[in-house]
Structure formats: structure tokens, C-alpha cells
N, C-alpha and C positions, 0 to 999 in steps of 0.2 A: 779922190779916194781917201785922202788923209782925213777930211772932215767926217766921212762915214765911220772910219776906224775910231776917231775921237768920240763920236756919238755912241758907238757900241760900248766903248770903254766906260763912258759916263753912265750908260744904262746899267752895266754890270755893277759898278761901284754903288749906284743908287739902290739897286736891288739888294746888294750885300748889306748896306747900311740899314735898309728897312728890315731885313731878316734879323740882324743883330739887335736892333732896337726892339723888335717884337719879342726876342728871347730874354731881354733884360727889362726889369721894372724896379721902381723904388717903393719902399714900404716905410711909412712913418709909424713909430711906436706911440703908445699912449703917454709916454713921458717925454715925447718930442724928439727922440733919437731916430735917425734914418738908416736904413739898410738898402744896399743895392743888390738886387737878386738877379742872378744869371742862370738861365736854364741850360743844363749840361746834357741831359738825356731824359728819356721817359720809359716807363716800364708798366707791365701788367701787375698791379697790386704789389708794389715794393714793400719790403718789411724791415730790412736792416742793412747796415753797411759798416765797413771798417777799411781804413786806409792801409795799403801795402807799403807804399812809399810816397814820395812827393808827387808822383805822376799817375798813380794807379790806385784803385780801390776795388773792393769786392762788394757786390750788392746782391741780396737775396730777394726773391719774389715769392709771395705766398703760394702760387700754383706749383712751385718746385724748381725754379731755375736759379742758378748761381751764375753771376756775370763778373768778368773782369772788365772794369770800366776805366778808360783813360780820362784824365781831367779835360781833354778836348772833346769828350763825348763818345769816342769809339768804344763799342761794346763787343765782347767775345764771350760766348757761352762756355761754361766749364762742364766737361763731361765727368761721369762717375759719381754724380750726386745721388744719394739714396732716394728710393721711391718714397713719396710722402703721402699721407692721407689728408686730402684737402676737403674742407667742409667746416661750416661755422667759423670759428676763430682759428681753426687749425690749418696747418700746411707747413711749408718751410719757414723757419724762424730766424734766429739770430746767427751771426757769424763774427768770430773774433780770431785773432792770431795768437799763437803761442808766444809767450814773452821772448823766447829765443828763436823766433821765426827766421831770422836772418841766417841761422845755422842749420835749423832742422826742417824748415818749410811746413810746419804743422799748422793746420787750420781747424777750428772747432765750429761745428754746425749744430743747431738744435732744430728739431722738426717733430711732427706728430705722426705716429704710426698706428696701425691696427693689426691685430693678430687673428681677428675673428670676423673679417669682412665688414667691419665698421660697427659691430655691436658694441664694442668698447674701444677706447682710444687712450693713448698716453703720449707724453712728450719723451723724446730721446735726445741725448747728446752724443755725437760721434766726433772723432778727429781723423784727419787724413793728411797725406803729403800732397801739397799743391804743386803741380807741374805747371810752370808759367811759360812753356814753349809756345810755338805758333798755334798749337791746338791744346789749350789749357785743360787740365784734368785733375781730379782728385784720385789718389791711389792709396792702397794699404789702409782702408778704413778700419777703425777700431771703435767699438762701443765703449763709451765712458760712463754713461749714466742712463737709467730708465726710470721714468716716473712710476711710482708704485703706490696704489694699484692702478691699472687701467680702469676707466669708468665710462659709462654711457654718456652721450652728449658731446657737443662740439665747442664748449666754452671754457675759458679760464685755464688755459695751459700755462700761460706766462712765458716760460722758458727763455728769459733773457740771461745773458752771460757776461761775466766780467772777471778778468784776472787781477789779482792784487798787484799793487805797484812795486817796481824794483826797489830794493833797499829797505823795505818795510817788513813788518812781521807777517804780512800776507803775500810776500813775494812767492810766486809760483803756485799760489792757491787759486782754484777755480770756484767761482760763486755762481749759482744757478737759482733763478727764481722759479718756484713751482706753485702754480695757482691752486685754488681750492676746488676747481672743476665745477663751480656753481653749486656745490653741495654744502657749503658753509662749515658744518661741524668738523670735517676732516682737518681743518686748520688748527684744531686743538687736540688732535689725536696723535699719540706716539706711534701707532702702528700704521700710519699713512703718511707718505712723503708729499702731502698736499697742503697748500697754504703755508709753505715753509720757504726759507732761504737755505739752500744746500751749500756746503763747503767741502771740496774735494782736493786731493793732490792732482797734479796735471795729468796723471795717468788713470784717474778715476778711483784710486785707492783712498782709504779714509785716513785723514790726519788724526794722530793720537790725541791732539789737544782740542778737538771739537768739544763743545760744552756739555753735551748730553750723553754721558758715558754709562748711565745707569737706568736708561729708559727703554732698553731693548736694542737689538742690532740695527734696525732701520734708523732709529733716532740718533745713532752715532754719526750720521751724515748731516744732521740739522745744525744750522748756525743760529737761526731764530725761528719763531713760529707765530701763529696768529695773523697771517697775511691773507688777503683776498685774491687780487689779481695784479701782480707787480709787473709792469711792462717797461720799467726803466730802472737801471742800477749802474752806479758809477762811484769811483773813488775821488776824493778831493786831494789837494796837495799835501795835506797832513796825514794822508793814508786812512782817512775815515770813510766808511762805506755809507752811501745814501741810496735809498730806493723809494720810488713812488708806487702807489697802487690805486686802482680804481675803487671808489666806494660803492655802496649799493645804489640807492637813489640819492645822489649827491654824497658829500663827505669824502671826496678823493683826498689822499694823504701823501705828504712827503715826509719820510722817516729817516732819522739817523740810526743806522742799524748797528746794534751792539750785540756781542755774543751772549747767548743764553736768555735774551729778553723775549717776552711774550707781548705782541703788539695788539692783542685783544680781540681780533675778529674771530667769530661773529658775535661775541658777547657784548662788545662796545663798538660804537662807530659814531661819527658826527653826521652820518646820513641815516636814512631809514630804509626799510625793506620796500621793494616795488609794490607790494600788496598794500602799503600804507601803514603796516604795523611798525610801531616805534621801536628803536634800538637805543638803549641807554648811551649817553654821551661818554666820552673818555674820562671826563672829570668826575664821573660817579664811581670809577673803579681805579684808584691810583696805583694798584698793583700792576696794571698794564702800562706799557710804554706809550705815552701820548705822542701824537704826530708833531713834528716841528712846524708844519703848516698843513692846513686843510682848506678845501674849497667847497663852498655852498653858494651858488649852484655848481654843478660838476663841470670840470674842464676835460674829463676823459683823457688823462695823461698817457703818453706813449713816447718812449725815447727820452734819454737823459744824458747830458754831458755837463761837466763842471769845467768852466773855461779857464785856460792857462796860457793863451796865446798872446801875440804882440799886436794883432790887428785892432783889438779893442782893449787897450790897456786899462781903461777905467772899469772894465767888467771882469778883471781877474778874480777868480774865486766865486763868481756867480754861477748858479745852475741855470741851464736852459732846458725846458721841458716842451716837447711837442704836445699839442692839444688836438684831439679828434673832434669831439662835440664843440669845443670852444673855437675850433678852426683858427688856431693861433700858435705862435712860438712865444713861450712865456719865460720872462727873465725873473729870477729869484735870487735875492741876496741871502748869504749864509753867514750868520754871526753866532759863533759858538754852536749851540744846539737849536738856535732859532732861525727859521726861514721865513722870508717875507717876499711876496710877489711885488715887483716894482714896475713892470712894464710888459705890455703885450704887443706883438707885431702880427697883424692879421692881413691876409690877402684873400680870404674867403675859401681856403682849402684846408682839408683835414691834414694834420701833420702827424705822420707815423713815426719818424725817426729824426734824430739830430745828432751830429758828431762835429768834432773840431778837425779841420783839415789843414793842408799846407798853408804856410804863411799866416796861420791863425785865423783863417776864414771859417765861418760856420757853414756847415752843409746840412741840408734837410732833405728828407724824402716825403713827398705828398702821398696820401693814401689812395687806394682804389685804382681801377684800370686807367692807364694814362698818367699815373702819378709821376711827377717830375722830380729829378735830382737837381736841386738848386744850390748854387754857391752864393753865400751872403757875405758881402764885404762893406767897407766904408764907401760912401759915395765919392 
């Protein structure tokens, strides 16, 4: 009997090791660095994530689900999430915690809504109290911001969120990327909050020191303008705000965002229109802020984090960008206002989101149905 028990135990250990090995794989970057990737969980079209603490994070999926996920892969659906309009690039979007989440339990969500059965759509930001009991739920929802105006079509909502770092001039300020809704010209209009980066107080009210105080009431919410479709926004250790955006046909950009600056879209771009019509390059119009880096061909950037952990000490201050078309995690050095791509890590999947997690590990979400949540560490 004892040999039989030993054989069964050996079989279970072998199966466990096989499953573990199947869930983990190694990736070598173009500069020779290696990452060990461990699959934690999988989702239906994941879009964004944020860590609650060392053991748990929140994950959104485009079809409208919000999940509490343990770092061991356990998932629990959160009730009370608003109904979202799913279609095109729209659905449930970003999720961030209030800077004082430990005391107020406030969580911020972005998503796409319609008020006329889909004829027009727009992005919305709400906040609610997150109940983390055995049956997690969002309660006491409050609307913080609405994209104005709602427009037809299902593209370029952007709706990425970031809070300013503690102890800086942006402490407690909420930044929202608002896309041009594939209409281009709204990015230069003062009466449309499209193609802009928005800056608000944490309760949705307008800060008195926003840069455009004489361009109409709507423009008082603008921090910068001339953007196309910004799907990544993050602060560095110096408190500087960075955002990347998709170009038209190539010409994706990484920008150092400064208050009151115009980043030129659609008047200038280092890409061209999909029709083939040329767009003047940035260097032809110096009055517009030029990108710190741009990509031709396109990488289709999505998700952005600026690294500050201990897992990869040589990468402190580097930006990490998820790539959709490029199917890569892209490492970029930031020196002053100059950004330079230095390495790509690719395993054949579209990368929707990247964040820094516990112990300085990098975490990414793959795009589309079955997209995995991966933890990236040193081998």
C-alpha cells in the first residue's frame, strides 16, 4: 500500500510542477535583459488595474466587470458597477484609488455611457465607496466628470486617470485624458472637452489655478490641449506628468505634459492620415509642444508606469509602455524632457496595461478575451 501512496503523491507533485511551469515563462528583451512572467489570472478583455495593497488589486474589463483579485489569482466580482455602453473602443475603462483610500475607501472608475440608445456616446468618471467584505460592492456612486459633448461613433474616448503625487503641487488633483473621438478638430476647440487633458479637484470641482481661465467655462477644466487618443498617463518621481497617445498612421507620441501647452493635434504630427494625406511634422510649427519621443512605425501604446521599485534597481525612473500593435512591453529612459526607447520585451501578445506592484514587480494585462494578468520579476 505504501508504494501506491508514494506513486500517487509523486503523480500529484509532477502534475503541480507541470501546471506551474506552464503558467510561467521567460522573456528576453532586445537589450538582453530577461523577465520571468507568471500568469496569475485571465479575463474577458481586461482594460486596467490598480493595487489596493500588497495582496489585492482591482481589475476592470471592457464588457463592464470590476474584479477584486488576490495575488494568488483568486477573483471576486464587485457589485454596484454602473451600466456601461460597450462597443468599438468603449466600455468600462480605468480604475484608480483616491490618495486617501485607506481612510475613505473611495475608488474612481471611467467608462462610456449613452443617453440616446447609442446614437451618441461619451466618457464618464464616477467615484464610489468600495466595500471589501465577502461580497465586494461599490456604494454611494457620485458623478465626477462627463465628456462634453457626446458624439457619434465608438472610438478615442481615452479616459485614463491619474492622481497627482502626495507632497507635490498636484497633490489631490485628478487628471483625465479625453480623446478627440476620431473627429480631430475638437482637439483645438475651446467649447469641446475632447482632445484634452482635464484637471479637477478630487470631488470634480474646478481648481482655480487651471491655466485657461479666459476661454469659456468648459476650458477652465483643461490642463493641456491638442491631443489625439491618450491611453497612458503617469507621474514621475519629480512630480512631472507624462502621457502617451496614439498617432494617426504612425507617429505615436510620449509627451511631457505642461500646463497650458498645446501639443498640436491635428495640425501637426509625425504620422500621416490613414487616407495618405500628409500632416506637417512637429518641427514645422515650433509654437506647438513637440513630443519627447515618437514612433514610426506605430507601437499603439496603451498603459504607462514610471518605475520606482526595488526589483529592477537599474530601471528606476524608466517608463514602461504597453504595446498593442507592437505586441510588446517597451522600456523607455527619461532624461530631462527627452525620452528614448531602449528595450522591448515581446511574447506575441497585445499589452493593454502595465503597473508596478508589490516588491517592485511589474504587472501587465494582455488585451482581448482570455487576456492574462502577468507578474514580471527577475529570473
